[in-house]
N, C-alpha and C positions, 0 to 999 in steps of 0.2 A: 181849780184842783192842785195844781202845781205848788202853789203858794202853801195851801192846807197841808198837803201832805209832807212837804219839807219841813213846816213848823212843826208838825208832829214828832216827825222824827228827831228834829234837833232838840226839842223838848226832853224826849226820851233819852237821848243822848247824855244831856246836862243831868238826867235825874238818876245816873248810873253809879253814884258815889259807892253805895254799900258794896256793888260787885267787884270793884277795884282792889279790894283788900287784898286779893291774892297776888298783887303786882308789887309787892313790896322789894323782892329781890330774885337773883337768878336769871336764867334766860327763857326765852319764849317757849312755851310747850305747843303752841299752835305757829307754824311757820310756813303756811301755804296760802296761796290765794284765798280772798273771801269769795265764797260761792253763794249762789242762791237757787232754790228750785223754784221755777216760775209758777207752780200751784200756790206758792205764798201769796201771790198777788192775783190770785184769780177773781177777786172782786174790782180790781184796779184796771186791768189790762183791757177789759171790754168797756170801759168808759173813756180811756185814754192812753194809748199806747206811749206815745212820746212823754207824757207827764209821768207814767209810772217809771219810764227807763230813766228820766232824769233823776228821780227819787233813788232808784237803784244805784246809779252812778255817784250820786251825792253821798251816799253812805259808805262808798268806797269798794263796792263789790263789782269785781273784775270777771267773774265767772258764772254763766247761769245754765242751769239744766233746763231744757224746755224745747218747745216747738214753735212753729208760725203763728203770731194771734190771727184768729178768724177773720176773714176779709182783707188780709195783708198779703202781699208776694214775698217769698223767701228772700229774694233782691232786696226788696225795700226795708225789711226788718234786718237784714245783715247789714245793710247800710247804717240804719240807727244805731244798731250796736256798735259797729266799728267807731264811728263818732263819739262813742261814749267809752272807748277801750273796754268793752264787754265780750267775751268770747262765749261760745257754746260748745264745751267738749263734749257733752252729752245730751242726747234727745230721747225722748219716750216715743212708744208705740203700743196701741193696745195688743193683747194676746190675740186677739181675733183677726186683727189687721195684719199683724206680721206673720201669722201661720199661712194666711191666705195668700199674702203678696208680700215676701220678704225684700223682693228687689224695689218696691215703693218705698219700704222702710230705708232701703239703701240710699235711694235717690233723695228723700227727705233729709237724711243726716249729711249727706255730701253737699246738699244745697246750703246747709247751714255750716259746714266745715267741721261737723261733729266727728268724733274718733269713737265714740260709744252709743250703742242703742240700747235702751232698758226697757223690760216690761215690769210692771208693777202689780200685776193681779192676774192670778190664775182662776178661770172661771169654775165655779163649784157651789154647792149649796152652803149657805151661810152657816159658819160654825161647824161643819161637818167637811172638812178637808180630807179625803180618803186617799188610801194607796193607789186606787185606780186613777185619781186626778193626778197624782205625783208621777205615775208612769206615763200618762198620756203628755204630761208637760216635758218630761225627760226626752221622751220621743221627739216631740215638736221642737224642743230648744235644741238639741242635738242637729237636726236637720237645718233649723234656722241659722243657728250658730255658723254653721259650715259656710252658707251661703255669703253671710256678713263676712266671715273671715277672708274668703276668697275674693271678697271686694274691699280689703283694707280696714274693716271695721270689727269692733268687738262687741260682741253680744252681752248682755248683763240682765241676770234676773235680780229684781229687788224685793228682798225679805218683807211680808207683811204680816208675820206674827202666827198666822194659821198654820204654816208649814211646820211648826214645832210641835205638831200632834206626837204622841209618843208610838214608837214603832220599833218593835224587835227591842234592841239594847240600846235604841237612839231616840232619832225622831224621823219625821217624814223629808225635814231638810237634809237631815244625814244621808238619807237614801237618793236625794236629788243631787246633792253634791258628788256622792260616790258613783253615780250612774250615768253623768253627764260627762263628756269629753271635756278635759281641761284645754285641750286647744282651741275647742269651739263655744264654750260656755263659761262665763265667769258671772260675778255675784256683785250686788250693789248691797250694803248693809245700811238699813233705816234701824238706828239704834233704839228709838222708841218703840217701833213694831216688834223688834226681836226682844226687849224686854218685856212688853206688853203681852208677848206670847210665852213668856217663861223663861227666854234664853238669857245668857250671861254674854253680851257683846264683846266684853274682853276675851272669854274662853274661846268663843267662835272665831274671832280674829286670830288668835294663837293656833287654834286647830287646823283651820283651813288656809291660813298664810296667803300666799298669792292669788289665790282663787277670788279673793276680795279686791275690786279695781275701784269702786266708787263709794262713797258713804253721805247719808242723810244725817246731818247733825239736828237733833231735836230732843227735848227732854219731857219725860213723863212726871206728871204731878205726884208729890210724895203722898204716900198712904193708897195710891191707886193699885188695885189688884187687876192684873190683866186676864185675858181668855184667849180662845182661839178664833175669835170672830173677825179680828183684823180691823177693828172699829172701837173709837172710844170718843166721847163727847169733846169739843173743841176746847172747853175749859181745862181740858187735862193736859193740853199741850203748853208748856211754859217756858219761860226764858231759859236759855242754856245756862246750867250750874245752878238753877233754883229748884231742880227735880230729883229725883231718885237715881239717876245715872252717874256713876264716876267718871265724870267727864275727862278729867286728867289722864285717868288710867286708859280710856279708850282712846284718847287722841294720840297718846305716846306709843299704844300698841298698834295702833292704825298706821302710824309713820313707820315702825318698826316692819311691819309686813309688805308696805311699799304702796300704800293708798296715797294718791297724788291729788285728787279733787274731791272735794267736800262742799256740799251743798246745804245750807241752813233750809229748813223746810218748816215753816210755821203755820200749823193747822188751825191756829186759835182763830178767833174773831177779834183779835186785838195787835194784828201783825205789825201795823204802823207804830205801836208803843214797842213792841216785844222785840223785834227785829234789830232795832239799834241797840237795845241792852244785850242781846245775844252775841253781836258783833264786839260791843265792848269788852264783854267777858272773854271771848276769844284772843282779843289783843292784849289783855291785861293778864292772863294766865301765866304765870312763872313756875318754874321748876324749884 
């Protein structure tokens, strides 16, 4: 697997000629470490953790958001990461897990050396995220976030699109931001899901500034109209810069508001081909 995956990645890097057209002059737009969300390699890790980490390392990725692979100890995983100069600034927890036992989330994060714990989904009836769902989340996030802060960690909720249901003069996401304690609750912007839910990532970054701490980098295929389901077919997740999101504007604004950790998350079924192209896009993007 190691030889095959690296060959795929190398071939993809070689084929990125058209994407580098923006690299004619000026200074780099993207100036942070290259990061990846472990979900990108969801089909790889179960087969061979070491080979997957080797592939990630060879791509120049030095940050990862994720947890310990099934069947492996945190100590062993952390050692494998250190050998490849990969750090885990952020890890995830399910809503149900963190609400039930926030101290378990604290332990898991600290075992990996993470500073952030993110939750990416709020339980609700698909396509029908309600005010009651948002109110419950606000209550839970304030409580959990306090526990995490008292233990030196930052809690982040990851946008998934359904939160942008209209509410009063804004959206349910506005309600959540305005009713969570900024000392305890921060946010991770997934720019594909924000766009898919009808939001403007740049406007959101400007509106809530330093409440944003982390970002998932991904692009939504041109012509795709989103909804409030928080889901879209994998073929709609395309290489950065090839979709409908104004990536330069997003990156410049994210930097301005203080986001320091960015994770490419590729939910397509062509991650071996697409991730190297997305990395090449970030590296070659110039002002």
